[in-house]
C-alpha positions, 0 to 999 in steps of 0.5 A, spaced: 826 479 819 830 473 815 830 473 807 824 470 803 826 462 801 821 462 797 824 469 794 830 465 794 827 458 791 825 463 784 831 467 784 835 460 784 829 458 778 831 463 774 838 462 774 838 454 773 842 454 767 845 460 766 853 459 766 858 463 773 853 463 778 855 462 784 849 462 789 852 465 797 850 468 803 851 475 805 847 481 808 843 477 813 839 473 805 843 470 799 847 473 794 849 470 786 855 472 783 857 472 776 864 470 775 865 472 782 861 479 782 855 480 785 849 480 780 842 479 784 840 477 791 835 477 796 835 481 802 828 480 806 822 480 801 826 484 796 830 482 789 837 485 789 839 488 782 845 491 780 843 496 775 848 500 773 846 508 774 844 508 766 838 501 767 837 503 773 833 510 772 830 507 766 828 501 770 826 504 776 822 510 771 818 503 768 816 500 775 814 504 780 816 499 786 825 499 784 828 503 789 835 505 790 838 499 794 838 501 801 840 497 807 844 500 811 842 508 810 846 510 804 842 508 798 848 504 793 848 508 786 847 503 780 843 497 784 836 497 786 831 493 790 824 492 789 819 487 793 819 480 790 811 479 791 811 485 787 814 483 781 810 478 776 815 473 772 816 478 767 818 484 771 823 478 775 825 476 769 827 482 766 830 485 772 835 478 772 837 480 766 838 486 766 842 485 772 846 479 769 847 483 762 850 489 766 854 486 770 858 482 764 860 488 763 865 489 769 873 488 768 874 483 771 878 481 777 
């Protein structure tokens, strides 16, 4: 299944005006890098978010639909995925902002 272009448009609109983001095609979908580091993306119908283990635990307790990112059979710690259709506007923005906040804490290359 190809990635959901409507979800990608939604994510692109949410990131519009935020500095440092670059869109790249990857993993059969799209990824948005923040200052060269993977931050958020779209895989099939899922919003992919990079949250770090602590924030992932907090938000997955808040949002039942948020689960560990697993597109290869090996879950990635601190990464989450959620069906884009399951996200209302507030939840979507909270997840994208939390991902941006986390990635900004990562050391430079």
